C-alpha positions as CSV (number, residue, x, y, z in Angstrom):
1,M,-37.7,156.7,-4.4
2,F,-34.7,155.5,-2.3
3,G,-32.5,155.9,-5.1
4,Y,-33.5,159.4,-5.7
5,Y,-32.9,160.2,-2.1
6,L,-29.6,158.5,-2.4
7,D,-28.6,160.7,-5.3
8,L,-29.7,163.9,-3.4
9,A,-27.6,162.7,-0.5
10,L,-24.6,162.2,-2.5
11,R,-24.9,165.5,-4.3
12,S,-25.3,167.3,-0.9
13,L,-22.4,165.6,0.6
14,R,-20.0,166.6,-2.3
15,R,-21.1,170.2,-2.1
16,N,-19.6,170.6,1.2
17,K,-16.6,168.3,1.5
18,A,-15.2,169.9,4.7
19,L,-18.4,169.5,6.8
20,T,-18.9,166.1,5.4
21,A,-15.3,165.1,6.4
22,L,-15.8,166.3,9.8
23,M,-19.0,164.3,10.3
24,V,-17.5,161.1,8.9
25,L,-14.3,161.5,10.9
26,A,-16.3,162.0,14.2
27,I,-18.4,158.8,13.4
28,A,-15.2,156.9,12.4
29,L,-13.3,157.8,15.6
30,G,-16.3,156.8,17.8
31,I,-17.0,153.6,16.1
32,G,-13.3,152.7,15.9
33,A,-12.7,153.1,19.5
34,C,-16.0,151.5,20.5
35,M,-15.6,148.3,18.2
36,T,-12.0,147.9,19.3
37,T,-13.0,147.6,22.9
38,L,-16.3,145.7,22.3
39,T,-14.4,143.3,20.1
40,V,-11.8,142.5,22.9
41,L,-14.7,142.2,25.4
42,H,-16.7,139.9,23.0
43,V,-13.8,137.6,22.7
44,L,-13.1,137.5,26.5
45,S,-16.6,137.0,27.6
46,G,-17.7,134.6,25.1
47,D,-19.1,131.2,25.7
48,P,-16.0,128.9,25.5
49,I,-18.0,125.7,24.7
50,P,-21.2,126.7,23.0
51,G,-23.9,124.0,23.2
52,R,-22.5,122.3,26.1
53,S,-21.9,125.1,28.6
54,T,-25.3,124.6,30.3
55,Q,-24.6,120.8,30.8
56,L,-21.0,121.1,32.3
57,Y,-20.9,121.9,36.1
58,Y,-18.1,122.5,38.6
59,P,-18.7,121.0,42.0
60,Q,-17.3,122.6,45.1
61,L,-17.3,121.5,48.7
62,D,-15.6,122.5,51.9
63,P,-13.2,119.9,53.5
64,R,-11.2,122.5,55.6
65,D,-10.9,122.5,59.4
66,M,-12.5,125.1,61.7
67,D,-9.6,127.5,61.6
68,G,-10.7,130.9,60.3
69,Y,-14.2,129.6,59.6
70,R,-16.9,132.0,58.6
71,P,-20.4,130.8,57.5
72,E,-20.6,133.1,54.5
73,D,-17.2,131.9,53.0
74,D,-17.4,130.1,49.7
75,P,-15.9,126.6,49.4
76,P,-12.5,126.0,48.1
77,A,-12.1,126.3,44.3
78,Q,-10.5,122.9,44.0
79,V,-10.9,119.4,45.5
80,T,-8.5,117.0,47.5
81,W,-7.4,113.7,45.9
82,I,-9.6,111.8,48.3
83,D,-12.7,113.8,47.5
84,G,-12.0,113.9,43.9
85,M,-11.5,110.2,43.7
86,N,-14.6,109.5,45.7
87,L,-16.9,111.8,43.6
88,L,-15.3,110.3,40.4
89,H,-15.9,106.7,41.4
90,A,-19.4,107.6,42.7
91,R,-20.4,108.1,38.9
92,R,-23.5,110.2,39.9
93,A,-23.1,112.3,36.8
94,D,-23.4,111.3,33.1
95,R,-19.7,112.0,32.8
96,Q,-16.9,113.3,35.2
97,A,-13.4,114.3,34.7
98,L,-10.9,114.9,37.5
99,M,-7.6,116.8,36.4
100,T,-4.7,119.2,37.1
101,G,-2.2,121.0,35.1
102,G,1.5,120.1,34.7
103,A,4.6,120.3,32.7
104,V,6.6,117.4,31.2
105,P,10.1,117.2,29.6
106,I,10.0,116.0,26.1
107,Q,12.9,114.0,24.9
108,P,12.6,113.9,21.1
109,A,13.8,110.9,19.1
110,Q,15.2,113.2,16.5
111,S,18.7,114.3,17.5
112,A,18.0,117.7,15.6
113,I,15.5,118.8,18.1
114,E,16.6,119.6,21.6
115,P,14.7,118.4,24.7
116,F,12.1,121.0,25.9
117,F,9.2,121.3,28.4
118,E,5.6,121.1,27.3
119,D,2.5,122.0,29.2
120,A,0.5,119.0,30.1
121,R,-3.0,118.1,31.4
122,Y,-3.3,115.1,33.8
123,T,-6.9,114.0,33.6
124,T,-9.4,111.1,33.3
125,A,-10.8,109.5,30.1
126,D,-14.1,111.4,30.1
127,F,-12.2,114.7,29.6
128,F,-12.3,114.3,25.8
129,P,-16.1,113.4,25.2
130,M,-17.2,116.0,27.9
131,F,-15.4,118.9,26.2
132,D,-16.0,117.8,22.7
133,V,-12.3,117.6,22.0
134,P,-11.7,117.0,18.2
135,M,-9.5,114.2,17.4
136,L,-7.2,114.3,14.2
137,Y,-5.7,110.8,14.5
138,G,-6.5,107.9,16.9
139,H,-8.6,108.2,20.0
140,A,-8.4,109.1,23.7
141,W,-7.6,106.4,26.4
142,N,-10.4,104.6,28.3
143,Q,-11.4,104.0,31.8
144,A,-9.3,100.8,32.0
145,D,-6.2,103.0,31.1
146,D,-7.1,105.2,34.0
147,E,-7.4,102.4,36.5
148,G,-4.3,100.7,35.4
149,S,-2.1,103.9,35.3
150,A,-1.3,103.1,31.6
151,R,1.7,104.8,29.9
152,V,-0.4,106.3,27.1
153,A,-0.6,109.8,25.8
154,V,-2.7,112.1,23.7
155,I,-0.8,115.0,22.1
156,S,-1.8,118.2,20.4
157,R,-1.8,118.9,16.7
158,K,0.9,121.4,17.2
159,L,3.3,119.1,19.0
160,N,2.5,116.4,16.5
161,D,3.5,118.8,13.8
162,K,6.8,119.6,15.6
163,L,7.9,116.0,16.4
164,F,6.4,114.0,13.6
165,Q,5.9,116.6,10.8
166,G,2.1,116.3,11.0
167,K,2.1,112.6,10.1
168,D,-0.2,110.1,12.0
169,S,1.9,109.4,15.1
170,T,-0.5,107.0,16.8
171,G,1.4,104.0,18.1
172,Q,4.6,105.9,18.2
173,T,6.6,106.2,21.4
174,L,7.1,109.5,23.2
175,L,9.8,109.7,25.8
176,M,8.9,112.0,28.7
177,N,10.9,112.3,31.9
178,D,12.7,109.1,30.9
179,V,9.6,107.2,30.6
180,A,8.3,105.8,27.3
181,F,4.6,106.6,26.4
182,R,2.6,105.1,23.6
183,I,0.8,107.9,21.7
184,V,-2.9,106.8,21.2
185,G,-4.4,110.0,19.9
186,V,-3.6,113.4,18.2
187,L,-5.9,116.3,18.8
188,D,-7.2,118.4,15.9
189,S,-6.8,122.2,16.2
190,W,-8.6,123.1,19.5
191,R,-8.5,126.0,21.8
192,V,-11.2,127.1,24.4
193,T,-11.3,130.6,25.4
194,P,-11.4,131.4,28.3
195,H,-9.5,128.3,29.6
196,F,-12.5,127.6,31.8
197,Y,-11.8,123.9,32.9
198,D,-8.6,125.2,34.7
199,L,-8.2,129.0,35.7
200,N,-5.1,128.5,37.8
201,N,-2.7,128.6,34.9
202,G,-4.0,131.6,33.1
203,S,-7.7,132.3,32.0
204,Y,-6.6,132.8,28.4
205,S,-3.6,130.6,28.3
206,E,-3.1,128.2,25.3
207,D,-4.3,124.6,25.6
208,E,-1.8,121.9,26.7
209,G,0.5,120.0,24.3
210,V,0.2,116.5,26.1
211,Y,-2.6,114.8,27.9
212,L,-1.9,111.9,30.3
213,P,-4.0,109.7,32.6
214,L,-4.1,111.5,36.1
215,T,-3.2,108.3,38.0
216,T,-0.1,107.7,35.6
217,A,1.1,111.2,36.5
218,K,0.7,110.7,40.2
219,D,2.5,107.4,40.1
220,L,5.4,108.8,38.3
221,K,5.4,112.1,40.3
222,L,5.3,114.3,37.3
223,A,5.7,118.0,37.8
224,R,2.5,120.0,38.5
225,N,1.5,123.6,37.5
226,G,-1.3,125.4,39.4
227,S,-2.3,126.3,42.9
228,T,-2.4,124.3,46.1
229,D,-4.3,125.3,49.2
230,C,-3.5,123.4,52.4
231,W,-4.5,123.5,56.1
232,G,-3.6,121.7,59.3
233,K,-0.3,120.1,59.0
234,G,0.1,121.3,55.4
235,S,1.2,119.6,52.2
236,D,3.4,116.6,51.8
237,P,4.7,116.6,48.3
238,D,5.2,112.8,48.3
239,H,1.8,112.0,49.6
240,M,-0.6,114.5,48.0
241,D,-3.2,111.7,47.8
242,T,-3.6,112.0,51.7
243,A,-2.4,115.6,52.3
244,P,-5.1,118.1,53.6
245,C,-4.8,120.1,50.4
246,V,-7.1,121.0,47.5
247,W,-5.3,120.9,44.2
248,L,-7.4,119.1,41.6
249,Q,-10.4,120.3,39.4
250,L,-13.5,118.2,39.1
251,W,-15.9,118.8,36.2
252,V,-19.2,116.8,35.7
253,Q,-21.7,116.6,32.9
254,L,-25.4,116.8,33.8
255,D,-27.8,116.6,31.0
256,T,-31.0,117.7,32.7
257,P,-32.1,120.1,35.4
258,A,-33.3,117.1,37.5
259,K,-29.9,115.6,37.4
260,V,-28.3,119.0,38.4
261,A,-30.6,119.2,41.4
262,A,-29.9,115.5,42.3
263,Y,-26.2,116.0,42.0
264,K,-26.2,119.1,44.3
265,T,-28.2,117.1,46.9
266,F,-25.6,114.3,46.6
267,L,-22.7,116.9,47.4
268,V,-24.6,117.9,50.4
269,H,-25.1,114.3,51.7
270,Y,-21.5,113.5,50.8
271,S,-20.4,116.4,52.9
272,Q,-22.6,115.2,55.8
273,E,-21.2,111.8,55.6
274,Q,-17.6,113.1,55.6
275,K,-18.3,115.3,58.6
276,T,-19.8,112.1,60.4
277,L,-16.6,110.2,59.5
278,G,-14.5,113.1,61.0
279,R,-12.8,114.2,57.7
280,F,-14.8,117.3,57.4
281,Q,-15.3,119.7,60.3
282,R,-17.3,122.4,58.8
283,P,-21.1,122.3,58.1
284,P,-21.9,121.2,54.4
285,N,-21.0,124.1,52.1
286,V,-21.3,123.3,48.4
287,R,-21.6,125.1,45.0
288,L,-22.5,123.8,41.6
289,D,-22.0,126.3,38.9
290,D,-22.3,125.8,35.2
291,V,-19.4,127.0,32.8
292,M,-20.8,130.5,32.6
293,G,-21.6,130.8,36.2
294,W,-18.1,129.5,37.0
295,L,-16.6,132.2,34.8
296,D,-18.6,134.8,36.4
297,F,-17.9,133.7,39.9
298,N,-14.3,133.9,39.1
299,K,-14.6,137.4,37.4
300,V,-12.5,136.0,34.4
301,V,-13.0,139.2,32.2
302,P,-10.3,141.7,33.4
303,G,-11.9,144.7,34.9
304,D,-9.9,147.2,32.8
305,V,-11.4,145.7,29.6
306,R,-14.9,146.4,31.0
307,L,-13.9,149.8,32.0
308,Q,-12.4,150.6,28.6
309,A,-15.5,149.4,26.9
310,W,-17.6,151.8,28.9
311,L,-15.2,154.6,28.2
312,A,-15.4,153.9,24.5
313,L,-19.1,154.0,24.6
314,G,-18.9,157.3,26.2
315,F,-16.5,158.6,23.6
316,L,-18.9,157.3,20.9
317,L,-21.7,159.3,22.7
318,V,-19.6,162.5,22.5
319,C,-18.8,162.0,18.8
320,L,-22.6,161.5,18.2
321,V,-23.4,164.8,20.0
322,N,-20.9,166.6,17.9
323,T,-22.3,165.0,14.7
324,V,-25.7,166.1,15.8
325,G,-24.5,169.6,15.9
326,L,-22.8,169.4,12.6
327,M,-25.8,167.7,10.9
328,L,-28.1,170.5,12.4
329,A,-25.9,173.2,11.1
330,K,-25.6,171.6,7.5
331,F,-29.4,170.8,7.2
332,L,-30.5,174.4,8.5
333,R,-28.2,176.0,6.1
334,R,-30.2,174.2,3.3
335,S,-33.4,175.7,4.6
336,A,-34.0,177.5,1.2
337,E,-33.4,174.3,-0.9
338,L,-35.7,172.4,1.4
339,G,-38.4,175.2,1.4
340,V,-38.4,175.1,-2.5
341,R,-38.9,171.2,-2.4
342,R,-41.7,171.7,0.1
343,A,-43.3,174.4,-2.2
344,L,-43.1,172.0,-5.2
345,G,-45.2,169.4,-3.4
346,A,-42.8,167.4,-1.3
347,S,-44.3,166.4,2.1
348,R,-42.5,166.8,5.4
349,R,-42.2,163.0,5.5
350,E,-40.5,162.9,2.2
351,V,-38.1,165.6,3.3
352,F,-37.5,163.8,6.5
353,M,-36.8,160.6,4.7
354,Q,-34.4,162.3,2.3
355,L,-32.3,163.9,5.2
356,L,-32.3,160.4,7.0
357,V,-30.8,158.8,3.9
358,E,-28.1,161.5,3.8
359,S,-27.5,160.6,7.6
360,G,-27.3,156.9,6.8
361,V,-24.7,157.6,4.0
362,I,-22.6,159.5,6.5
363,G,-22.9,156.6,9.0
364,L,-22.0,154.0,6.3
365,T,-19.0,155.9,5.3
366,G,-18.1,156.5,8.9
367,G,-18.4,152.7,9.6
368,V,-15.8,152.0,6.8
369,G,-13.5,154.5,8.5
370,G,-14.3,153.0,11.8
371,L,-13.6,149.5,10.7
372,L,-10.2,150.5,9.5
373,L,-9.5,152.1,12.9
374,A,-10.8,149.0,14.7
375,L,-8.5,146.8,12.8
376,L,-5.5,149.1,13.7
377,G,-6.6,149.2,17.4
378,L,-7.0,145.4,17.5
379,W,-3.5,145.1,16.0
380,L,-2.2,147.4,18.7
381,V,-3.9,145.1,21.3
382,R,-2.2,142.1,19.9
383,K,1.1,143.8,20.5
384,Q,0.4,144.0,24.2
385,P,2.0,141.6,26.6
386,S,-1.4,140.4,28.0
387,D,-2.2,136.6,27.9
388,Y,-5.4,137.4,26.0
389,A,-3.8,140.0,23.5
390,A,-3.4,137.2,20.6
391,L,-7.2,136.6,20.7
392,A,-8.1,140.2,19.6
393,H,-9.4,139.5,16.2
394,L,-12.6,140.9,14.4
395,D,-15.0,138.0,13.7
396,L,-18.0,138.0,11.2
397,S,-20.4,139.0,14.0
398,M,-18.4,142.0,15.2
399,L,-17.8,143.1,11.5
400,A,-21.5,143.2,10.9
401,A,-22.0,144.9,14.4
402,T,-19.6,147.6,13.2
403,F,-21.7,148.8,10.3
404,L,-25.0,148.3,12.1
405,L,-23.7,150.4,14.9
406,A,-22.3,153.1,12.6
407,V,-25.4,153.4,10.5
408,G,-28.0,152.9,13.5
409,A,-26.1,155.6,15.7
410,T,-25.8,158.0,12.8
411,L,-29.5,157.6,11.9
412,L,-30.3,158.2,15.6
413,A,-28.2,161.3,15.6
414,G,-29.9,162.5,12.5
415,L,-33.4,162.4,13.8
416,L,-33.2,165.7,15.6
417,P,-31.6,167.7,12.8
418,A,-34.0,166.1,10.2
419,W,-37.0,166.9,12.2
420,R,-35.8,170.4,13.0
421,A,-35.1,171.1,9.2
422,C,-38.5,169.8,8.3
423,Q,-40.2,172.5,10.4
424,V,-39.1,175.2,8.0
425,T,-42.1,177.0,6.6
426,P,-41.8,177.1,2.7
427,A,-43.5,180.4,2.3
428,L,-41.0,182.2,4.5
429,Q,-38.0,180.6,2.6
430,L,-39.5,181.6,-0.8
431,K,-40.2,185.1,0.4
432,S,-36.7,185.6,1.7
433,N,-35.3,184.5,-1.7
């Protein structure tokens, strides 16, 4: 029966091409605008590390003095060197990684390549297993390398392609800031979106090209990127390990809810202990958010993207209202035809299903047009100067959502016109003809 309804729908749509084109265009415009903004929102608000985001937590505590103290204030977004090292060495979590961003001058061995700066991540050994970082060649450094400030490095696949033409470069020497580092690993393709583990250098920035032990970067006084928040006497660039400044990010892996509760209790006790020692002045103030909670706390998704999504949904609603009016006019103009069908024995249910199939065909055709408009819209987004613009691509889930939304919305819009057309009395239509 569906094939018969489909044949009737195609015949009806071909009979009035102008009206059909208007309905398809209305659906296509609404779907195109809606899917463009929803795709961008989907990309920007997605889980950056699926399967692990509920096990990774960002500890916060408050080591500041009493200047400007308010009980309702949140703790700083980063930790001091002393607190970071204390929490790292306490090893109360399954894994823990202390880190900061930086930039290093690369001095290639090849004379054909000019020296250049590369974004770097100064971190500890657990960074790689915690964040499921894939390795193409070699391996990450270990805890002994952290403690010994070893001159070792892990580089990205992109940098490996540039310097070593994609070959296995483990064991090779990389000269940075006039210091020779031994490459122990090369990452496979890897980019987390958003850049959750350090939001100071851009929420949607690309991942770093070089990874070095944090202690090594500190000993060599390598350049940092990111924010620093100081109080009291302020920062001392040569003694950041003792300066009253927060400038490091600490992430911990806690595999069970019981461990999460225990770690938060540990943070409170640690704050109390530091207050007793005179380092902390404020009452204990701690937070422990998982990945998605941390992103929500920092409002990572740009507000204008959310606003655009709501505006696009409103535009789709306007398009659907117009489509309802066009369908109502089209179906009621066919009252005579539908009356004859009813007189020949077709039930209201059968006529209703016939008209819904016709609505579905309009929606599917509009979905194809909407997909093309969405692809055009996403191409225009990628031309924008925003740091997230390059991420605007339609994946399979959003492709399926485009057609489901188009057909579903059109079927919903067709309910009233189809129901109204089914109320036609066959006798009156036959008599008028």
